[in-house]
N, CA, C and O atoms as a DFTB+ gen file, in Angstrom:
784 C
 N C O
     1  1     150.477      76.697     112.627
     2  2     150.297      77.282     114.004
     3  2     149.763      76.238     114.867
     4  3     148.697      75.681     114.605
     5  1     150.543      75.925     115.994
     6  2     150.172      75.040     116.952
     7  2     149.261      75.653     117.989
     8  3     149.628      76.659     118.598
     9  1     148.020      75.057     118.229
    10  2     146.994      75.720     119.034
    11  2     146.674      74.945     120.199
    12  3     146.305      73.780     120.055
    13  1     146.779      75.482     121.379
    14  2     146.342      74.724     122.680
    15  2     145.196      75.446     123.359
    16  3     145.257      76.657     123.570
    17  1     144.234      74.765     123.675
    18  2     143.134      75.274     124.467
    19  2     143.233      74.705     125.847
    20  3     143.303      73.489     126.028
    21  1     143.240      75.595     126.839
    22  2     143.617      75.056     128.166
    23  2     142.369      75.282     129.159
    24  3     141.435      76.031     128.873
    25  1     142.451      74.629     130.229
    26  2     141.498      74.690     131.287
    27  2     140.198      73.984     131.014
    28  3     139.124      74.421     131.429
    29  1     140.324      72.842     130.279
    30  2     139.142      72.087     129.996
    31  2     138.614      71.332     131.139
    32  3     139.382      70.762     131.914
    33  1     137.258      71.300     131.290
    34  2     136.714      70.669     132.473
    35  2     135.680      69.597     132.222
    36  3     135.365      68.794     133.101
    37  1     135.144      69.596     130.977
    38  2     134.051      68.645     130.600
    39  2     134.392      67.847     129.353
    40  3     135.234      68.225     128.538
    41  1     133.693      66.721     129.249
    42  2     133.891      65.894     128.044
    43  2     133.445      66.746     126.718
    44  3     134.045      66.656     125.647
    45  1     132.427      67.499     126.917
    46  2     131.958      68.345     125.840
    47  2     133.003      69.347     125.404
    48  3     133.155      69.620     124.213
    49  1     133.713      69.888     126.353
    50  2     134.909      70.845     126.112
    51  2     135.903      70.085     125.162
    52  3     136.352      70.614     124.145
    53  1     136.195      68.903     125.533
    54  2     137.234      68.113     124.827
    55  2     136.743      67.866     123.353
    56  3     137.523      67.994     122.409
    57  1     135.489      67.523     123.192
    58  2     134.906      67.203     121.887
    59  2     135.019      68.387     120.985
    60  3     135.388      68.337     119.812
    61  1     134.668      69.451     121.637
    62  2     134.557      70.794     120.831
    63  2     136.005      71.137     120.409
    64  3     136.208      71.488     119.247
    65  1     137.013      71.051     121.290
    66  2     138.422      71.358     121.021
    67  2     138.981      70.514     119.794
    68  3     139.700      70.971     118.906
    69  1     138.524      69.191     119.898
    70  2     138.988      68.323     118.804
    71  2     138.314      68.662     117.511
    72  3     138.947      68.728     116.458
    73  1     136.975      68.885     117.600
    74  2     136.341      69.113     116.349
    75  2     136.677      70.460     115.741
    76  3     136.524      70.640     114.533
    77  1     137.121      71.394     116.531
    78  2     137.441      72.813     116.064
    79  2     138.777      72.692     115.328
    80  3     139.062      73.539     114.482
    81  1     139.582      71.717     115.596
    82  2     140.848      71.492     114.844
    83  2     142.004      72.038     115.695
    84  3     143.036      72.383     115.119
    85  1     141.895      72.142     117.070
    86  2     143.034      72.542     117.832
    87  2     144.041      71.365     117.834
    88  3     143.738      70.263     117.377
    89  1     145.277      71.654     118.378
    90  2     146.362      70.569     118.358
    91  2     146.416      69.961     119.664
    92  3     146.675      68.762     119.771
    93  1     146.176      70.747     120.738
    94  2     146.332      70.331     122.137
    95  2     145.255      70.824     123.024
    96  3     144.528      71.767     122.712
    97  1     145.156      70.110     124.236
    98  2     144.221      70.356     125.206
    99  2     144.992      70.493     126.519
   100  3     145.946      69.744     126.727
   101  1     144.619      71.426     127.428
   102  2     145.175      71.491     128.756
   103  2     144.200      71.247     129.819
   104  3     143.074      71.743     129.777
   105  1     144.636      70.438     130.845
   106  2     143.784      70.218     132.028
   107  2     144.537      70.687     133.211
   108  3     145.701      70.297     133.310
   109  1     144.064      71.447     134.104
   110  2     144.640      72.036     135.264
   111  2     144.545      71.152     136.491
   112  3     143.449      70.731     136.863
   113  1     145.627      70.874     137.104
   114  2     145.654      70.364     138.501
   115  2     146.207      71.409     139.347
   116  3     147.364      71.801     139.193
   117  1     145.382      71.901     140.282
   118  2     145.907      72.962     141.163
   119  2     144.943      73.100     142.297
   120  3     143.765      72.760     142.190
   121  1     145.472      73.616     143.406
   122  2     144.696      73.841     144.634
   123  2     143.817      75.126     144.615
   124  3     142.881      75.289     145.398
   125  1     144.182      76.018     143.674
   126  2     143.616      77.369     143.659
   127  2     142.910      77.784     142.369
   128  3     142.184      78.778     142.390
   129  1     143.081      77.080     141.250
   130  2     142.574      77.632     140.103
   131  2     141.101      77.338     139.885
   132  3     140.615      76.262     140.236
   133  1     140.377      78.316     139.293
   134  2     138.958      77.965     139.091
   135  2     138.626      76.889     137.971
   136  3     137.497      76.429     137.801
   137  1     139.784      76.534     137.202
   138  2     139.784      75.579     136.215
   139  2     140.258      74.177     136.687
   140  3     140.301      73.216     135.920
   141  1     140.579      74.124     137.874
   142  2     141.123      72.924     138.364
   143  2     140.053      71.664     138.375
   144  3     138.841      71.795     138.548
   145  1     140.675      70.549     138.179
   146  2     139.880      69.216     138.206
   147  2     140.597      68.314     139.051
   148  3     141.789      68.522     139.282
   149  1     139.951      67.265     139.569
   150  2     140.562      66.207     140.247
   151  2     141.549      65.304     139.332
   152  3     141.457      65.402     138.108
   153  1     142.321      64.584     139.813
   154  2     143.212      63.648     139.116
   155  2     142.348      62.664     138.279
   156  3     142.645      62.396     137.115
   157  1     141.283      62.145     138.901
   158  2     140.421      61.273     138.311
   159  2     139.656      61.879     137.126
   160  3     139.443      61.203     136.120
   161  1     139.250      63.123     137.237
   162  2     138.505      63.814     136.148
   163  2     139.593      64.056     135.073
   164  3     139.346      63.827     133.889
   165  1     140.780      64.514     135.479
   166  2     141.815      64.773     134.496
   167  2     142.070      63.537     133.612
   168  3     142.169      63.625     132.388
   169  1     142.162      62.471     134.243
   170  2     142.407      61.135     133.514
   171  2     141.306      60.881     132.536
   172  3     141.541      60.451     131.407
   173  1     140.084      61.151     132.978
   174  2     138.964      60.926     132.084
   175  2     138.994      61.873     130.862
   176  3     138.813      61.431     129.727
   177  1     139.221      63.159     131.105
   178  2     139.368      64.053     129.953
   179  2     140.531      63.769     129.092
   180  3     140.427      63.886     127.871
   181  1     141.650      63.397     129.661
   182  2     142.881      63.071     128.856
   183  2     142.548      61.746     128.000
   184  3     142.927      61.681     126.830
   185  1     141.931      60.833     128.519
   186  2     141.555      59.668     127.795
   187  2     140.607      59.981     126.566
   188  3     140.697      59.356     125.509
   189  1     139.697      60.988     126.783
   190  2     138.786      61.426     125.755
   191  2     139.440      62.211     124.677
   192  3     138.952      62.224     123.547
   193  1     140.566      62.895     124.984
   194  2     141.326      63.710     124.022
   195  2     142.330      62.899     123.278
   196  3     142.601      63.213     122.119
   197  1     142.876      61.926     123.824
   198  2     143.994      61.177     123.151
   199  2     143.450      60.202     122.072
   200  3     142.294      59.804     122.218
   201  1     144.076      59.834     121.142
   202  2     145.452      60.375     120.738
   203  2     145.415      61.527     119.742
   204  3     146.467      62.005     119.316
   205  1     144.127      62.016     119.332
   206  2     144.136      63.028     118.448
   207  2     144.692      64.397     118.923
   208  3     145.207      65.171     118.116
   209  1     144.588      64.665     120.153
   210  2     145.011      65.885     120.801
   211  2     146.214      65.573     121.650
   212  3     146.260      64.580     122.376
   213  1     147.204      66.467     121.535
   214  2     148.276      66.384     122.572
   215  2     147.772      66.869     123.916
   216  3     147.332      68.004     124.098
   217  1     147.870      65.891     124.881
   218  2     147.238      66.231     126.202
   219  2     148.269      66.775     127.134
   220  3     149.368      66.227     127.220
   221  1     147.949      67.864     127.858
   222  2     148.797      68.611     128.691
   223  2     148.249      68.733     130.029
   224  3     147.094      69.132     130.176
   225  1     149.030      68.400     131.084
   226  2     148.618      68.615     132.495
   227  2     149.327      69.774     132.974
   228  3     150.555      69.756     133.056
   229  1     148.593      70.853     133.320
   230  2     149.150      72.174     133.714
   231  2     149.147      72.153     135.297
   232  3     148.127      71.957     135.958
   233  1     150.335      72.364     135.799
   234  2     150.484      72.409     137.304
   235  2     151.239      73.618     137.747
   236  3     152.092      74.129     137.021
   237  1     150.951      74.064     138.883
   238  2     151.872      75.158     139.469
   239  2     151.924      75.249     140.952
   240  3     152.620      76.125     141.466
   241  1     151.235      74.405     141.691
   242  2     151.385      74.391     143.148
   243  2     151.429      73.016     143.773
   244  3     151.053      72.866     144.936
   245  1     151.921      71.895     142.968
   246  2     152.171      70.683     143.396
   247  2     153.685      70.445     143.566
   248  3     154.495      71.080     142.891
   249  1     154.027      69.601     144.398
   250  2     155.491      69.214     144.547
   251  2     155.801      68.461     143.246
   252  3     154.898      68.004     142.546
   253  1     157.074      68.349     142.949
   254  2     157.566      67.517     141.725
   255  2     157.167      66.037     141.910
   256  3     156.753      65.363     140.966
   257  1     157.299      65.585     143.094
   258  2     156.953      64.189     143.389
   259  2     155.462      64.082     142.987
   260  3     155.108      63.153     142.261
   261  1     154.609      64.970     143.419
   262  2     153.145      64.881     143.169
   263  2     152.911      65.048     141.568
   264  3     152.044      64.410     140.971
   265  1     153.743      65.933     140.974
   266  2     153.483      66.149     139.559
   267  2     153.824      64.801     138.729
   268  3     153.130      64.373     137.807
   269  1     154.983      64.221     139.202
   270  2     155.357      62.885     138.453
   271  2     154.273      61.820     138.685
   272  3     153.876      61.130     137.746
   273  1     153.815      61.691     139.873
   274  2     152.765      60.756     140.203
   275  2     151.509      61.015     139.459
   276  3     150.887      60.057     138.998
   277  1     151.083      62.228     139.302
   278  2     149.872      62.733     138.567
   279  2     150.035      62.458     137.133
   280  3     149.095      62.044     136.455
   281  1     151.226      62.683     136.645
   282  2     151.410      62.413     135.167
   283  2     151.320      60.876     134.870
   284  3     150.752      60.448     133.866
   285  1     151.895      60.104     135.773
   286  2     151.790      58.705     135.528
   287  2     150.263      58.208     135.703
   288  3     149.809      57.359     134.936
   289  1     149.534      58.734     136.681
   290  2     148.256      58.284     136.926
   291  2     147.297      58.682     135.762
   292  3     146.450      57.888     135.353
   293  1     147.453      59.958     135.229
   294  2     146.537      60.446     134.155
   295  2     146.919      59.953     132.783
   296  3     146.082      59.979     131.881
   297  1     148.098      59.520     132.586
   298  2     148.539      59.066     131.261
   299  2     148.712      60.209     130.301
   300  3     148.643      59.999     129.090
   301  1     148.947      61.469     130.810
   302  2     149.144      62.615     129.936
   303  2     150.323      62.557     129.028
   304  3     151.274      61.823     129.298
   305  1     150.295      63.301     127.965
   306  2     151.486      63.379     127.044
   307  2     152.580      64.275     127.650
   308  3     153.754      63.914     127.737
   309  1     152.119      65.463     128.061
   310  2     153.020      66.527     128.426
   311  2     152.695      67.060     129.836
   312  3     151.526      67.042     130.220
   313  1     153.684      67.536     130.624
   314  2     153.388      68.337     131.841
   315  2     153.909      69.722     131.580
   316  3     155.023      69.917     131.093
   317  1     153.008      70.755     131.944
   318  2     153.354      72.106     131.728
   319  2     153.519      72.752     133.115
   320  3     152.571      72.835     133.895
   321  1     154.751      73.205     133.398
   322  2     155.155      73.726     134.714
   323  2     154.961      75.184     134.674
   324  3     155.374      75.830     133.711
   325  1     154.326      75.766     135.711
   326  2     154.200      77.255     135.923
   327  2     154.809      77.575     137.307
   328  3     154.414      77.012     138.328
   329  1     155.749      78.468     137.295
   330  2     156.249      79.081     138.614
   331  2     157.121      78.090     139.306
   332  3     157.224      78.222     140.526
   333  1     157.805      77.060     138.690
   334  2     158.732      76.186     139.421
   335  2     160.148      76.718     139.280
   336  3     160.504      77.426     138.339
   337  1     160.974      76.307     140.336
   338  2     162.421      76.785     140.350
   339  2     163.141      76.002     139.305
   340  3     162.682      74.961     138.833
   341  1     164.294      76.536     138.952
   342  2     165.190      75.833     137.966
   343  2     165.409      74.410     138.352
   344  3     165.321      73.504     137.523
   345  1     165.695      74.210     139.607
   346  2     166.079      72.912     140.062
   347  2     164.797      71.966     139.849
   348  3     164.967      70.839     139.384
   349  1     163.662      72.373     140.150
   350  2     162.453      71.562     140.005
   351  2     162.177      71.263     138.480
   352  3     161.821      70.135     138.138
   353  1     162.339      72.257     137.590
   354  2     162.184      72.088     136.237
   355  2     163.172      71.021     135.712
   356  3     162.793      70.088     135.004
   357  1     164.353      71.187     136.063
   358  2     165.418      70.238     135.625
   359  2     165.060      68.833     136.089
   360  3     165.195      67.880     135.322
   361  1     164.606      68.687     137.331
   362  2     164.235      67.383     137.929
   363  2     163.081      66.835     137.152
   364  3     163.117      65.663     136.776
   365  1     162.011      67.642     136.874
   366  2     160.896      67.182     136.092
   367  2     161.322      66.705     134.725
   368  3     160.855      65.658     134.277
   369  1     162.211      67.445     134.026
   370  2     162.668      67.052     132.791
   371  2     163.549      65.678     132.767
   372  3     163.682      64.998     131.750
   373  1     164.057      65.405     133.873
   374  2     164.855      64.167     134.061
   375  2     163.911      63.073     134.255
   376  3     164.252      61.965     133.841
   377  1     162.648      63.228     134.884
   378  2     161.827      62.232     135.244
   379  2     160.650      62.079     134.453
   380  3     159.973      61.061     134.598
   381  1     160.289      63.042     133.557
   382  2     159.153      62.913     132.766
   383  2     159.577      62.838     131.279
   384  3     160.633      63.364     130.929
   385  1     158.762      62.182     130.381
   386  2     159.136      62.160     128.992
   387  2     159.082      63.512     128.287
   388  3     159.899      63.782     127.407
   389  1     158.129      64.366     128.664
   390  2     157.885      65.587     127.970
   391  2     157.484      66.703     128.971
   392  3     156.547      66.511     129.746
   393  1     158.177      67.858     128.966
   394  2     157.974      68.971     129.884
   395  2     157.947      70.237     129.153
   396  3     158.873      70.501     128.386
   397  1     156.957      71.058     129.323
   398  2     156.831      72.435     128.818
   399  2     157.021      73.377     130.031
   400  3     156.615      73.059     131.149
   401  1     157.568      74.392     129.809
   402  2     157.850      75.399     130.912
   403  2     157.205      76.780     130.542
   404  3     157.407      77.333     129.461
   405  1     156.456      77.258     131.482
   406  2     155.838      78.577     131.390
   407  2     156.697      79.576     132.134
   408  3     157.201      79.312     133.226
   409  1     156.852      80.759     131.494
   410  2     157.650      81.838     132.071
   411  2     156.963      83.184     131.694
   412  3     156.059      83.248     130.861
   413  1     157.439      84.208     132.345
   414  2     156.954      85.568     131.896
   415  2     158.251      86.427     131.883
   416  3     159.256      86.147     132.536
   417  1     158.120      87.462     131.098
   418  2     159.267      88.320     131.010
   419  2     159.820      88.850     132.334
   420  3     159.080      89.470     133.097
   421  1     161.112      88.618     132.625
   422  2     161.631      88.949     133.866
   423  2     161.581      87.935     134.922
   424  3     162.153      88.100     135.999
   425  1     160.871      86.834     134.613
   426  2     160.810      85.733     135.557
   427  2     161.184      84.475     134.902
   428  3     160.348      83.712     134.420
   429  1     162.557      84.249     134.889
   430  2     163.094      83.071     134.335
   431  2     163.539      83.310     132.899
   432  3     163.046      84.194     132.199
   433  1     164.495      82.478     132.495
   434  2     165.070      82.509     131.125
   435  2     163.952      82.344     130.038
   436  3     163.015      81.554     130.154
   437  1     164.151      83.153     129.000
   438  2     163.092      83.143     128.003
   439  2     163.707      82.434     126.591
   440  3     163.286      82.706     125.467
   441  1     164.688      81.560     126.857
   442  2     165.192      80.821     125.836
   443  2     164.528      79.366     125.791
   444  3     164.387      78.750     126.848
   445  1     164.150      78.855     124.666
   446  2     163.582      77.542     124.552
   447  2     164.616      76.537     124.867
   448  3     165.705      76.510     124.292
   449  1     164.229      75.653     125.856
   450  2     165.194      74.565     126.281
   451  2     166.278      75.036     127.297
   452  3     167.219      74.286     127.557
   453  1     166.172      76.186     127.840
   454  2     167.183      76.763     128.763
   455  2     167.267      75.783     129.982
   456  3     168.360      75.527     130.486
   457  1     166.138      75.253     130.436
   458  2     166.120      74.359     131.609
   459  2     165.872      72.846     131.263
   460  3     165.647      71.999     132.127
   461  1     165.933      72.595     129.953
   462  2     165.670      71.236     129.550
   463  2     164.329      70.935     128.964
   464  3     164.060      69.801     128.568
   465  1     163.418      72.000     128.896
   466  2     162.059      71.809     128.473
   467  2     162.034      71.683     126.993
   468  3     162.963      72.095     126.298
   469  1     160.992      71.123     126.519
   470  2     160.730      70.878     125.020
   471  2     160.139      72.154     124.445
   472  3     160.545      72.568     123.359
   473  1     159.145      72.829     125.166
   474  2     158.491      73.938     124.678
   475  2     158.468      75.091     125.817
   476  3     158.297      74.849     127.011
   477  1     158.653      76.302     125.301
   478  2     158.515      77.466     126.317
   479  2     157.320      78.081     126.016
   480  3     157.020      78.293     124.842
   481  1     156.507      78.433     127.047
   482  2     155.229      79.150     126.899
   483  2     155.493      80.547     127.648
   484  3     155.731      80.614     128.854
   485  1     155.429      81.571     126.852
   486  2     155.588      82.996     127.413
   487  2     154.158      83.488     127.831
   488  3     153.292      83.612     126.965
   489  1     153.908      83.762     129.109
   490  2     152.677      84.106     129.583
   491  2     152.711      85.466     130.252
   492  3     153.795      85.982     130.525
   493  1     151.557      86.063     130.524
   494  2     151.430      87.195     131.404
   495  2     152.105      86.999     132.781
   496  3     152.394      85.853     133.124
   497  1     152.356      87.980     133.541
   498  2     152.856      87.869     134.901
   499  2     151.813      87.163     135.838
   500  3     152.168      86.644     136.897
   501  1     150.605      87.166     135.434
   502  2     149.563      86.465     136.150
   503  2     148.805      85.461     135.350
   504  3     147.726      85.791     134.857
   505  1     149.308      84.201     135.175
   506  2     148.835      83.211     134.379
   507  2     147.375      82.986     134.654
   508  3     146.979      82.964     135.819
   509  1     146.514      82.811     133.596
   510  2     145.060      82.397     133.717
   511  2     144.234      83.591     134.072
   512  3     143.039      83.425     134.316
   513  1     144.778      84.798     134.123
   514  2     144.087      85.969     134.460
   515  2     143.340      86.677     133.300
   516  3     142.451      87.509     133.483
   517  1     143.774      86.279     132.125
   518  2     143.217      86.938     130.982
   519  2     143.975      88.237     130.622
   520  3     143.600      88.921     129.671
   521  1     145.013      88.568     131.359
   522  2     145.702      89.847     131.159
   523  2     146.702      89.678     129.987
   524  3     147.455      88.709     129.887
   525  1     146.640      90.697     129.120
   526  2     147.518      90.566     127.927
   527  2     148.884      91.388     128.334
   528  3     148.847      92.449     128.955
   529  1     149.965      90.818     127.944
   530  2     151.219      91.570     128.236
   531  2     151.666      92.227     126.913
   532  3     151.174      91.933     125.824
   533  1     152.624      93.123     127.096
   534  2     153.157      93.950     126.066
   535  2     154.298      93.147     125.344
   536  3     155.377      92.918     125.891
   537  1     153.988      92.750     124.117
   538  2     154.870      92.003     123.282
   539  2     156.270      92.710     123.075
   540  3     157.323      92.095     122.911
   541  1     156.144      94.023     123.102
   542  2     157.412      94.785     122.880
   543  2     158.389      94.529     123.996
   544  3     159.556      94.890     123.840
   545  1     158.021      93.952     125.081
   546  2     158.974      93.502     126.135
   547  2     160.012      92.462     125.647
   548  3     161.074      92.283     126.243
   549  1     159.647      91.775     124.512
   550  2     160.596      90.775     123.994
   551  2     161.661      91.529     123.122
   552  3     161.315      92.012     122.044
   553  1     162.780      91.622     123.514
   554  2     163.798      92.256     122.682
   555  2     163.995      91.447     121.379
   556  3     164.117      92.042     120.308
   557  1     164.023      90.233     121.447
   558  2     164.009      89.271     120.304
   559  2     163.191      88.160     120.621
   560  3     163.207      87.679     121.755
   561  1     162.442      87.689     119.671
   562  2     161.515      86.527     120.030
   563  2     162.426      85.317     120.220
   564  3     163.493      85.229     119.611
   565  1     161.979      84.354     121.099
   566  2     162.865      83.157     121.116
   567  2     162.854      82.411     119.820
   568  3     162.037      82.717     118.951
   569  1     163.734      81.429     119.644
   570  2     163.783      80.571     118.482
   571  2     163.359      79.134     118.952
   572  3     163.603      78.691     120.074
   573  1     162.719      78.484     117.993
   574  2     162.308      77.117     118.359
   575  2     160.839      77.056     118.726
   576  3     160.050      77.929     118.364
   577  1     160.494      76.015     119.444
   578  2     159.104      75.852     119.906
   579  2     158.703      76.681     121.110
   580  3     158.913      76.284     122.256
   581  1     158.124      77.830     120.833
   582  2     157.650      78.686     121.898
   583  2     156.160      79.139     121.565
   584  3     155.715      79.351     120.437
   585  1     155.513      79.240     122.715
   586  2     154.159      79.650     122.533
   587  2     153.900      80.965     123.229
   588  3     154.622      81.310     124.164
   589  1     152.865      81.735     122.794
   590  2     152.490      82.963     123.430
   591  2     151.087      82.768     124.077
   592  3     150.186      82.217     123.446
   593  1     150.927      83.197     125.260
   594  2     149.532      83.107     126.027
   595  2     149.468      84.419     126.783
   596  3     150.410      85.207     126.866
   597  1     148.308      84.574     127.309
   598  2     147.997      85.740     128.169
   599  2     147.194      86.747     127.470
   600  3     147.726      87.512     126.665
   601  1     145.942      86.789     127.733
   602  2     145.031      87.821     127.179
   603  2     144.584      87.533     125.686
   604  3     143.999      88.410     125.050
   605  1     144.837      86.421     125.193
   606  2     144.475      86.004     123.814
   607  2     143.021      85.740     123.735
   608  3     142.446      85.275     124.719
   609  1     142.357      86.010     122.599
   610  2     140.970      85.854     122.487
   611  2     140.682      85.834     120.937
   612  3     141.527      86.283     120.163
   613  1     139.545      85.338     120.506
   614  2     139.354      85.253     119.072
   615  2     139.538      86.517     118.339
   616  3     139.957      86.432     117.184
   617  1     139.277      87.718     118.857
   618  2     139.404      88.963     118.198
   619  2     140.806      89.543     118.176
   620  3     141.049      90.545     117.502
   621  1     141.766      88.907     118.928
   622  2     143.168      89.506     118.797
   623  2     144.289      88.441     118.442
   624  3     145.448      88.781     118.205
   625  1     143.876      87.195     118.426
   626  2     144.920      86.146     118.270
   627  2     145.632      86.259     116.973
   628  3     146.839      86.023     116.933
   629  1     144.933      86.622     115.846
   630  2     145.626      86.757     114.610
   631  2     146.615      87.904     114.578
   632  3     147.683      87.771     113.981
   633  1     146.296      89.016     115.195
   634  2     147.112      90.192     115.281
   635  2     148.363      89.793     116.184
   636  3     149.478      90.188     115.843
   637  1     148.210      89.067     117.258
   638  2     149.323      88.628     118.084
   639  2     150.212      87.685     117.405
   640  3     151.427      87.777     117.582
   641  1     149.734      86.822     116.672
   642  2     150.526      85.867     115.826
   643  2     151.368      86.655     114.807
   644  3     152.564      86.399     114.669
   645  1     150.771      87.577     114.118
   646  2     151.467      88.396     113.103
   647  2     152.636      89.205     113.736
   648  3     153.713      89.328     113.153
   649  1     152.373      89.756     114.968
   650  2     153.259      90.649     115.585
   651  2     154.476      89.746     116.201
   652  3     155.649      90.075     116.025
   653  1     154.124      88.651     116.891
   654  2     155.225      87.909     117.739
   655  2     155.710      86.770     116.926
   656  3     156.824      86.319     117.192
   657  1     154.993      86.235     115.942
   658  2     155.411      85.033     115.201
   659  2     155.907      83.926     116.046
   660  3     157.024      83.424     115.921
   661  1     155.002      83.568     116.925
   662  2     155.351      82.317     117.728
   663  2     155.249      80.987     116.998
   664  3     154.792      80.950     115.856
   665  1     155.645      79.942     117.603
   666  2     155.392      78.607     117.048
   667  2     153.934      78.231     117.343
   668  3     153.287      77.539     116.558
   669  1     153.434      78.704     118.493
   670  2     152.120      78.333     118.797
   671  2     151.478      79.333     119.694
   672  3     152.136      80.299     120.079
   673  1     150.112      79.153     120.087
   674  2     149.376      79.997     120.939
   675  2     148.590      79.091     122.006
   676  3     148.239      77.942     121.740
   677  1     148.375      79.643     123.098
   678  2     147.691      78.963     124.296
   679  2     146.621      79.872     124.745
   680  3     146.918      81.051     124.940
   681  1     145.390      79.462     124.935
   682  2     144.363      80.292     125.398
   683  2     143.524      79.470     126.506
   684  3     143.370      78.249     126.459
   685  1     143.035      80.264     127.449
   686  2     142.108      79.704     128.509
   687  2     140.967      80.644     128.768
   688  3     139.833      80.444     128.333
   689  1     141.325      81.707     129.516
   690  2     140.141      82.647     129.860
   691  2     139.557      83.362     128.571
   692  3     138.369      83.685     128.583
   693  1     140.309      83.613     127.506
   694  2     139.763      84.186     126.402
   695  2     138.741      83.438     125.559
   696  3     138.267      83.940     124.540
   697  1     138.410      82.224     126.003
   698  2     137.419      81.341     125.362
   699  2     136.460      80.855     126.383
   700  3     135.962      79.734     126.283
   701  1     136.152      81.755     127.479
   702  2     135.256      81.306     128.482
   703  2     134.052      82.164     128.512
   704  3     134.133      83.362     128.241
   705  1     132.866      81.556     128.852
   706  2     131.652      82.269     129.025
   707  2     131.694      83.090     130.389
   708  3     131.138      84.183     130.499
   709  1     132.362      82.505     131.363
   710  2     132.588      83.020     132.664
   711  2     133.717      82.287     133.271
   712  3     134.052      81.203     132.793
   713  1     134.342      82.808     134.313
   714  2     135.657      82.334     134.713
   715  2     135.571      80.868     135.075
   716  3     134.848      80.510     136.004
   717  1     136.313      79.976     134.342
   718  2     136.359      78.565     134.690
   719  2     135.435      77.740     133.856
   720  3     135.507      76.513     133.908
   721  1     134.506      78.393     133.032
   722  2     133.554      77.728     132.101
   723  2     133.727      78.081     130.706
   724  3     133.572      79.241     130.323
   725  1     134.062      77.068     129.883
   726  2     134.362      77.251     128.472
   727  2     133.139      77.680     127.604
   728  3     132.014      77.247     127.853
   729  1     133.371      78.490     126.643
   730  2     132.385      78.980     125.704
   731  2     132.756      78.312     124.363
   732  3     133.756      78.639     123.725
   733  1     131.865      77.333     123.965
   734  2     132.299      76.525     122.766
   735  2     132.354      77.316     121.508
   736  3     133.217      77.038     120.675
   737  1     131.488      78.298     121.294
   738  2     131.513      79.055     120.239
   739  2     132.786      79.885     120.053
   740  3     133.271      80.076     118.938
   741  1     133.323      80.383     121.214
   742  2     134.583      81.080     121.265
   743  2     135.765      80.214     120.886
   744  3     136.670      80.583     120.138
   745  1     135.673      78.966     121.499
   746  2     136.717      77.955     121.140
   747  2     136.923      77.880     119.583
   748  3     138.013      78.023     119.030
   749  1     135.713      77.634     118.945
   750  2     135.721      77.439     117.549
   751  2     136.250      78.717     116.767
   752  3     137.021      78.601     115.815
   753  1     135.809      79.888     117.206
   754  2     136.227      81.141     116.649
   755  2     137.639      81.458     116.831
   756  3     138.250      82.027     115.926
   757  1     138.254      81.113     118.012
   758  2     139.642      81.203     118.379
   759  2     140.404      80.381     117.372
   760  3     141.355      80.890     116.779
   761  1     140.028      79.110     117.144
   762  2     140.913      78.258     116.365
   763  2     140.839      78.753     114.829
   764  3     141.829      78.731     114.099
   765  1     139.677      79.163     114.448
   766  2     139.547      79.735     113.054
   767  2     140.363      80.985     112.853
   768  3     140.947      81.183     111.787
   769  1     140.408      81.784     113.803
   770  2     141.173      83.118     113.741
   771  2     142.661      82.733     113.859
   772  3     143.481      83.308     113.144
   773  1     142.988      81.915     114.613
   774  2     144.622      81.559     114.750
   775  2     145.042      80.879     113.440
   776  3     146.170      81.054     112.978
   777  1     144.150      80.124     112.863
   778  2     144.530      79.482     111.517
   779  2     144.539      80.306     110.342
   780  3     145.077      79.926     109.302
   781  1     143.885      81.579     110.476
   782  2     143.802      82.552     109.391
   783  2     145.099      83.325     109.324
   784  3     145.251      84.204     108.475
């Protein structure tokens, strides 16, 4: 099971994610998210996580030109796009080495690679809200590298994995002490539960 912990803001967050045994870390660049960091901070966190963790830059309100520039500046492994048009996703895939695409049921194709992305992340209709979505909305699960996100937490991740059988899981709000601040004990518990 591939495990990504998203919305990291401190070097301690990065250390705990690595020590807990997660596979990837996400850093948010956004004008509106409570988990957002500056590009300079993103680069510092990414440097601290690499090469043991796959580093992911999560974006949803930057232009594709700004996304490409931020990816180059930070040295990130992967860019994860939320809420971008098909044209923007295809352009990002053409200009960046690795792109993951976030979608929700009814908002964009739910086939892995449909727009050229390497990984598809299926999230709730309001990403980062901690809202869980109804997995029964999936007529059939995607094939290939897809991740489930939205409302995951240490106490439900094993159940979601058993039900949806994704390639990976992604969590942010479900491992927070308060909105935008990670709880290190919850991160450890989440990874343990997902691995079980």
